[in-house]
C-alpha positions in Angstrom: 220.6 -13.4 -4.7 217.5 -12.2 -2.9 214.7 -10.5 -4.8 214.6 -6.7 -4.6 211.3 -4.9 -5.0 211.8 -1.7 -7.0 208.9 0.7 -6.8 207.7 1.9 -10.2 207.1 5.6 -10.7 203.5 6.7 -10.9 202.4 7.6 -14.4 203.2 11.1 -15.5 199.9 11.3 -17.2 197.7 13.9 -15.6 194.2 14.8 -16.9 193.5 18.5 -17.7 191.5 20.4 -15.1 188.5 20.3 -17.4 187.9 16.7 -16.3 188.4 17.3 -12.6 186.2 20.3 -12.1 182.9 19.8 -10.2 180.0 19.2 -12.5 176.5 20.5 -12.3 173.8 17.8 -12.8 173.1 19.1 -16.4 176.8 18.9 -17.2 177.1 15.5 -15.7 174.2 14.1 -17.7 175.2 15.9 -20.9 178.7 14.4 -20.7 177.6 10.8 -20.0 174.2 10.6 -21.7 174.0 13.4 -24.2 172.4 16.8 -24.3 168.8 15.7 -25.3 168.6 13.3 -22.3 170.1 15.8 -20.0 167.7 18.6 -21.1 164.7 16.3 -20.6 165.9 15.2 -17.2 166.7 18.6 -15.6 164.3 20.8 -17.5 161.4 20.1 -15.1 163.4 21.7 -12.3 162.4 19.1 -9.6 165.7 19.6 -7.7 167.8 16.8 -6.3 166.9 13.5 -7.9 165.8 10.5 -5.8 168.5 7.9 -5.3 168.1 4.3 -4.0 168.3 3.9 -0.3 171.2 1.5 -0.5 174.2 0.9 -2.8 178.0 1.1 -3.1 181.0 0.6 -5.3 182.0 -3.0 -5.2 184.9 -5.2 -6.4 187.9 -4.5 -8.6 190.6 -3.6 -6.1 192.0 -0.7 -8.1 193.6 1.0 -5.1 195.6 -2.2 -4.3 196.6 -2.8 -7.9 197.8 0.8 -8.2 200.3 0.3 -5.4 202.5 -1.4 -8.1 203.2 2.1 -9.4 205.0 3.0 -6.2 204.7 3.1 -2.4 205.8 0.9 0.4 205.4 -2.8 0.4 206.0 -5.4 3.2 209.4 -7.0 3.3 209.4 -10.8 2.6 211.7 -13.6 3.7 213.2 -15.3 0.6 214.3 -18.3 2.7 210.7 -19.1 3.6 209.5 -19.5 0.1 206.8 -22.1 -0.6 207.9 -24.5 -3.3 205.5 -25.6 -6.1 205.9 -26.8 -9.7 203.9 -23.9 -11.1 202.6 -20.5 -10.0 199.6 -19.1 -11.8 199.3 -15.3 -11.5 195.7 -14.2 -12.0 192.4 -15.9 -11.3 190.4 -14.8 -14.3 189.1 -17.3 -16.9 192.6 -17.8 -18.4 194.1 -18.6 -15.1 191.3 -20.9 -14.0 191.4 -22.7 -17.3 195.1 -23.3 -17.0 194.6 -24.5 -13.4 192.0 -27.0 -14.7 194.5 -28.5 -17.1 197.3 -28.6 -14.5 195.0 -30.2 -11.9 193.9 -32.9 -14.4 197.6 -33.7 -15.0 198.5 -33.9 -11.3 200.8 -30.9 -11.2 201.5 -29.2 -7.9 200.6 -25.5 -8.4 199.2 -22.5 -6.7 197.0 -19.7 -8.2 197.4 -16.2 -6.9 194.4 -13.7 -7.3 194.2 -10.1 -6.1 190.4 -10.1 -5.6 188.5 -11.8 -2.8 186.9 -14.0 -5.5 188.3 -15.3 -8.7 186.6 -14.8 -12.1 187.9 -11.5 -13.4 185.3 -9.9 -15.7 183.2 -13.1 -15.6 182.6 -12.6 -11.9 179.1 -12.7 -10.5 177.1 -11.7 -7.4 174.1 -13.1 -5.5 171.1 -11.7 -3.7 168.3 -13.5 -1.7 166.4 -13.6 -5.0 168.8 -14.5 -7.7 172.4 -14.6 -8.9 173.5 -12.0 -11.4 176.6 -11.1 -13.5 179.2 -8.4 -13.0 180.5 -8.7 -16.5 180.4 -11.3 -19.2 177.0 -13.0 -19.3 176.8 -15.5 -22.2 178.8 -17.8 -24.5 177.5 -18.7 -28.0 177.1 -22.5 -28.7 180.5 -23.5 -30.0 180.9 -24.7 -33.6 181.8 -28.4 -34.0 185.5 -27.9 -34.3 186.0 -26.1 -31.0 186.7 -29.4 -29.3 188.1 -28.0 -26.0 185.2 -25.8 -25.3 182.7 -28.6 -26.2 184.7 -30.9 -23.8 184.2 -28.3 -21.0 180.5 -28.0 -21.7 180.2 -31.8 -21.7 182.1 -32.0 -18.4 179.6 -29.5 -16.9 176.5 -31.5 -18.1 175.4 -28.8 -20.5 175.2 -31.0 -23.5 172.6 -33.6 -24.5 174.7 -35.0 -27.3 175.9 -34.2 -30.8 174.0 -33.6 -34.0 174.5 -35.3 -37.4 177.2 -32.8 -38.2 178.9 -33.3 -34.8 177.5 -29.9 -33.6 177.0 -29.9 -29.8 173.4 -30.1 -28.7 172.9 -27.9 -25.7 170.1 -28.8 -23.2 167.2 -26.4 -23.5 167.5 -25.0 -19.9 170.9 -23.6 -20.7 169.9 -21.8 -23.9 168.7 -18.2 -23.6 164.9 -18.4 -23.4 162.5 -16.3 -25.4 161.9 -13.4 -25.7 165.6 -12.7 -26.0 166.1 -9.1 -27.2 164.1 -5.9 -27.5 164.9 -2.3 -28.4 163.3 0.9 -26.9 162.9 3.2 -29.9 160.3 5.8 -31.0 158.8 5.8 -27.5 158.2 2.1 -26.9 159.7 -1.4 -26.7 160.1 -3.3 -30.0 161.2 -6.9 -30.6 164.8 -7.5 -31.9 167.8 -5.1 -31.9 167.6 -3.6 -35.4 165.3 -0.6 -35.3 162.8 -2.0 -37.8 160.0 0.4 -36.5 161.8 3.5 -37.9 163.4 1.8 -40.9 162.4 2.8 -44.5 162.9 0.6 -47.6 166.5 1.9 -48.1 167.5 1.0 -44.5 166.0 -2.5 -45.0 167.7 -3.0 -48.3 171.1 -2.0 -46.8 170.6 -4.3 -43.8 170.0 -7.1 -46.3 173.0 -6.2 -48.3 175.1 -6.2 -45.1 173.9 -9.7 -44.3 175.0 -10.8 -47.8 178.4 -9.4 -47.2 178.6 -11.4 -43.9 177.5 -14.6 -45.6 180.2 -14.2 -48.2 182.8 -14.0 -45.5 181.2 -17.0 -43.7 181.5 -19.1 -46.9 185.1 -17.9 -47.7 188.0 -20.4 -47.2 191.7 -19.8 -47.7 194.1 -22.2 -49.5 194.4 -24.3 -46.3 190.7 -24.6 -45.8 190.5 -22.1 -42.9 187.5 -19.8 -42.4 188.1 -16.1 -42.5 186.6 -15.8 -39.0 186.0 -18.4 -36.4 186.5 -19.0 -32.6 189.1 -19.1 -31.3 190.9 -16.4 -33.2 194.0 -18.6 -33.5 192.1 -20.7 -36.1 191.2 -17.7 -38.3 192.8 -17.4 -41.7 196.0 -15.3 -41.9 195.5 -14.7 -45.6 196.5 -11.1 -46.6 193.1 -10.7 -48.1 191.5 -11.0 -44.7 194.2 -9.3 -42.7 194.0 -6.2 -44.8 190.6 -5.6 -43.3 192.5 -4.6 -40.2 193.9 -1.5 -41.9 190.6 0.3 -41.7 187.8 1.0 -39.2 184.5 -0.8 -39.4 182.8 2.5 -40.3 185.3 2.9 -43.2 184.5 -0.6 -44.4 180.8 0.1 -44.3 181.3 3.2 -46.4 183.5 1.4 -48.8 180.6 -1.0 -49.5 178.3 2.0 -49.9 176.4 1.0 -46.8 175.5 4.4 -45.4 172.1 3.8 -43.7 172.2 5.6 -40.3 170.2 2.8 -38.8 172.6 0.1 -40.1 175.5 2.2 -38.7 173.7 2.4 -35.3 173.2 -1.4 -35.3 176.8 -2.1 -36.1 178.0 0.5 -33.7 175.9 -1.1 -30.9 177.5 -4.4 -31.7 181.0 -3.0 -31.5 180.3 -1.3 -28.3 178.7 -4.4 -26.9 181.6 -6.8 -27.5 184.6 -4.4 -27.6 183.8 -1.2 -25.8 184.6 0.8 -29.0 182.4 2.7 -31.5 182.1 1.7 -35.1 184.5 4.6 -35.9 187.1 3.1 -33.6 186.9 -0.6 -34.1 189.1 -2.5 -36.6 187.0 -3.7 -39.6 188.6 -7.2 -38.9 187.1 -7.2 -35.4 183.8 -5.8 -36.5 183.3 -8.5 -39.2 184.6 -11.2 -36.8 181.7 -10.2 -34.5 179.1 -11.1 -37.2 180.8 -13.9 -39.1 182.6 -16.0 -36.5 179.3 -17.1 -34.8 177.6 -18.4 -37.9 177.9 -22.0 -38.9 177.0 -21.5 -42.5 175.9 -18.8 -45.0 172.2 -17.9 -44.3 172.3 -19.5 -40.9 171.4 -17.5 -37.8 174.2 -16.7 -35.3 174.8 -19.5 -32.8 172.4 -19.5 -29.9 173.5 -18.2 -26.5 174.3 -20.3 -23.5 173.6 -18.4 -20.4 172.6 -18.5 -16.7 171.2 -15.9 -14.2 174.8 -15.2 -13.1 176.1 -15.2 -16.6 179.6 -16.6 -17.1 179.9 -16.7 -13.3 178.5 -20.3 -13.7 181.5 -21.3 -15.8 183.8 -19.6 -13.3 182.2 -21.6 -10.4 182.8 -24.9 -12.2 186.4 -24.1 -13.1 187.0 -22.9 -9.5 185.5 -26.1 -8.0 188.2 -28.2 -9.8 191.1 -26.5 -7.9 189.6 -24.7 -4.9 192.4 -25.8 -2.5 195.0 -24.3 -4.8 193.6 -20.8 -5.0 195.0 -18.0 -2.8 192.8 -14.9 -3.1 193.7 -11.4 -2.0 197.3 -11.9 -3.0 198.9 -8.9 -4.7 201.8 -10.1 -6.8 204.6 -7.6 -6.8 207.5 -9.2 -8.6 208.4 -12.3 -10.7 212.0 -13.1 -11.4 214.1 -16.0 -12.7 217.0 -16.7 -10.3 219.7 -19.2 -9.9 219.1 -21.5 -7.0 221.6 -24.3 -6.4 222.7 -24.3 -10.0 219.1 -24.4 -11.3 217.0 -21.6 -12.8 213.8 -21.2 -11.0 211.0 -18.6 -10.9 210.4 -16.7 -7.7 207.1 -14.9 -7.2 206.6 -12.3 -4.4 203.1 -11.5 -3.3 201.5 -9.5 -0.5 198.7 -11.3 1.3 196.1 -8.5 2.1 193.4 -10.8 3.4 194.1 -10.2 7.1 194.3 -7.2 9.4 198.0 -6.8 8.6 199.7 -7.3 5.3 202.1 -10.2 4.9 204.7 -10.6 2.1 205.0 -14.2 0.9 207.3 -15.8 -1.7 206.8 -18.8 -3.9 209.5 -20.8 -5.8 208.4 -22.6 -9.0 209.8 -24.3 -12.1 207.3 -22.4 -14.2 204.9 -19.4 -14.0 201.7 -18.9 -16.0 201.1 -15.2 -16.1 197.3 -14.9 -16.6 197.0 -11.2 -15.6 196.5 -8.5 -18.2 199.6 -8.0 -20.4 200.1 -4.3 -19.5 201.3 -5.6 -16.0 204.2 -7.6 -17.4 206.7 -4.7 -17.4 205.7 -3.9 -13.9 205.9 -7.4 -12.4 208.4 -9.4 -14.4 212.0 -8.5 -13.7 213.9 -7.6 -16.9 210.8 -7.6 -19.1 210.9 -3.9 -19.5 214.4 -4.0 -20.9 214.2 -7.4 -22.7 210.5 -8.1 -23.4 208.7 -7.0 -26.5 208.0 -3.3 -26.7 204.8 -4.1 -28.6 203.1 -5.0 -25.2 202.2 -1.3 -25.1 200.1 -1.7 -28.2 197.5 -3.7 -26.3 195.2 -1.0 -25.0 192.4 -1.7 -22.5 189.0 0.0 -22.2 186.9 1.0 -19.2 183.4 -0.2 -18.4 180.8 0.5 -15.7 178.4 -2.3 -14.7 175.5 -1.6 -12.3 173.2 -4.1 -10.7 169.8 -2.6 -9.8 167.7 -4.5 -7.3 164.0 -3.8 -8.1 161.2 -4.5 -5.6 158.8 -4.8 -8.5 158.9 -4.8 -12.4 158.3 -1.5 -14.1 155.2 -1.1 -16.3 155.9 -2.2 -19.9 155.2 -0.2 -23.0 155.2 -2.4 -26.0 157.2 -5.7 -26.4 157.5 -7.4 -23.0 160.6 -7.7 -20.8 163.2 -9.8 -22.5 166.6 -11.1 -21.5 168.4 -8.2 -23.1 166.9 -4.7 -23.3 168.6 -1.9 -25.3 167.9 1.8 -25.5 168.2 3.2 -29.0 169.0 6.8 -27.9 171.7 5.9 -25.3 175.5 5.5 -25.1 174.8 2.6 -22.7 174.1 -1.0 -23.8 171.0 -1.3 -21.7 170.5 -4.2 -19.3 169.9 -7.9 -19.0 167.4 -9.4 -16.5 168.9 -11.9 -14.2 165.6 -13.5 -13.4 164.8 -14.2 -17.0 166.4 -17.7 -17.1 164.7 -18.6 -13.9 161.3 -18.1 -15.4 160.5 -15.4 -12.9 158.5 -13.1 -15.0 156.7 -11.1 -12.3 157.6 -9.4 -9.0 161.2 -8.4 -7.9 164.1 -8.7 -10.2 167.8 -7.7 -10.7 168.7 -5.7 -13.8 172.4 -5.7 -14.9 173.2 -2.4 -16.7 176.3 -2.0 -18.9 178.0 1.3 -19.9 181.2 1.3 -22.0 183.4 4.4 -21.9 184.4 4.8 -25.5 186.9 7.7 -25.4 189.6 7.7 -28.0 192.2 7.9 -25.2 191.6 4.9 -22.8 193.4 6.9 -20.0 190.8 9.6 -20.3 188.0 7.0 -20.1 189.5 5.4 -16.9 189.8 8.8 -15.2 186.2 9.7 -16.1 185.1 6.3 -14.7 186.9 6.8 -11.4 186.2 10.5 -11.0 182.5 10.2 -10.4 181.0 9.4 -7.0 178.5 6.6 -6.4 175.7 9.2 -6.3 176.7 10.7 -9.7 177.0 7.3 -11.4 173.7 6.2 -9.8 172.0 9.3 -11.2 173.4 8.7 -14.7 172.2 5.0 -14.7 168.7 5.9 -13.4 168.3 8.9 -15.7 169.2 6.7 -18.7 166.7 4.1 -17.7 164.0 6.6 -17.0 163.6 7.1 -20.8 161.9 3.7 -20.9 160.9 3.2 -17.2 159.8 6.6 -15.7 159.2 4.9 -12.3 162.6 3.2 -12.1 163.8 5.4 -9.2 160.9 4.4 -6.9 161.3 0.7 -7.8 165.0 0.5 -7.1 165.8 -0.6 -3.6 169.6 -1.0 -4.1 172.1 -0.1 -6.8 175.6 -1.4 -6.7 178.3 -0.4 -9.1 181.4 -2.2 -10.4 184.1 0.0 -12.2 186.2 -2.0 -14.6 189.2 0.4 -15.3 191.0 -2.2 -17.5 188.0 -4.3 -18.6 188.9 -5.6 -22.0 191.4 -5.2 -24.9 190.5 -2.7 -27.5 190.6 -4.2 -31.1 191.7 -1.0 -32.9 193.0 -1.1 -36.5 196.5 -2.6 -36.8 196.1 -5.0 -33.8 195.4 -8.2 -35.9 197.8 -7.5 -38.8 200.6 -6.5 -36.4 202.9 -8.6 -34.3 202.0 -7.5 -30.7 199.6 -10.4 -30.0 202.1 -13.1 -31.2 205.1 -11.5 -29.5 203.3 -11.1 -26.2 202.2 -14.7 -26.3 205.8 -16.1 -26.4 207.3 -17.4 -23.2 209.8 -15.0 -21.4 212.3 -17.3 -19.8 210.2 -19.7 -17.7 207.2 -17.4 -17.6 204.3 -18.4 -20.0 201.4 -16.1 -20.9 197.6 -16.6 -20.9 195.0 -13.9 -21.3 192.1 -13.1 -23.7 193.9 -9.9 -24.7 196.4 -12.1 -26.6 193.6 -12.8 -29.1 192.7 -9.1 -29.5 189.0 -9.8 -28.5 187.9 -10.3 -24.9 185.7 -13.4 -25.1 185.3 -16.3 -22.7 186.3 -18.6 -25.5 189.6 -16.7 -26.1 190.5 -16.7 -22.4 189.8 -20.4 -22.2 191.9 -21.1 -25.2 194.9 -19.2 -23.9 194.7 -20.8 -20.5 194.7 -24.2 -22.2 197.6 -23.2 -24.5 199.8 -21.9 -21.7 199.1 -25.0 -19.6 200.1 -27.2 -22.5 203.4 -25.3 -22.9 204.1 -25.7 -19.2 203.2 -29.4 -19.2 205.5 -29.9 -22.1 208.3 -28.1 -20.3 207.7 -30.2 -17.2 207.5 -33.3 -19.4 204.1 -34.1 -17.9 201.5 -35.8 -20.2 198.5 -33.6 -20.8 194.9 -34.9 -20.9 193.3 -34.1 -24.3 189.7 -33.4 -25.2 187.7 -36.0 -27.2 
């Protein structure tokens, strides 16, 4: 029978008028930066603030994606379907990782991606000066037992060999160069991210006590010899002793250990916002402790060094893409996936709208298997019968919103204190600060590109998405520049261009209950001949997790096709 596209009703959720009313500049800055910053910014009464002469919203085709909620779509011809072995839906890291494995095994496949370029939240941009990230911008050096990721790094020429303990040795040019991190606190830049400059003896003692708690978790092993926390998440212990940490927030865990230092809470809160887009009061304690413990090789050791490039994880995307360039179809909006009976065989049929040309064209693909590498919240909208027969727990996977801005500076701002580093954080800010794209290129003077990150940490992710989308470019640009003016008073005069990416569904939110519940496992199971691959299935949005799930789903498909898979060595 032919596929039938059934429009899905728009969400009934409507924000209260409070969020849609026009905002004065003071109200805007108060809502997004806090009252003290807003008061300092508008108190001088200088009128309309200076904005860069150029800039726009870029990427993330939200308007196209939202057509899945309803509206007209082109009619397709089911008899003209393109036949392949596998269709991969989604060109983020999971989809590209699955494509790498299928290509290595000689499988005939096609990858469908909505955006003009693949990469998802690991996408990157480029100017005449330098490449820069639009999202994820580093990967910690993998621990010795992460064989698949080490194999990828070796394939890319990142490694120089192995250490005595089989740890990968990353070539120096791929490691984040010094100085790596600084914090603007008490009126000037200071080295490192903990606010040592304003810490008293009690703060320092509690920071040290926190590190001892982390070291205890790093040394912990269950009856099967598994670590409490490691990467990928699938290799973490499932001991009740560890999973019970998921029943409380990270803030509650800190209080349970009598770790009440405001500076320590700020430091942990920053870490949670940085990796998860959640505050310390929202993040599962399991996820909060994972952040600190999973990246340490042994008690007392520093966290693993960062592997990074000017374009961040866009370099990894470029490599993965190069392995299957001819199989990728960008600007294809997938509208339905169904299992149908064709000549006595069950096959998957995928319908997509090609929006790359002046007129939209509906296309259909027929495959033995599908790898669904798009966010899990899309499964009930795209996969026929999933809403009735798939796991209801898919609704437990919530996604947070982020704003990323790239500021093109014609000259570096004057420095006050510790010099410009790779990562610069503002203590009194809801943002995460910025990374300098030119840092890895040894360009320490002259023009640069700063990539600024702002997570929207509302308790209700729908409110966060609406707040993200409601502001104009001018409003968001003012928020970004006002925030950075705390440390760089001349930032407005130095910025020649400011582009903004709005990630409405940027990453999964690891709230309490996610790791001890069944949603991640249930949503990872194949649905008919559709297999699933996405970082959200780990509960934490890391490159390593997306890569893991892409490899896992590809292995499932290769087994179903009875095709041998190449293995890492």
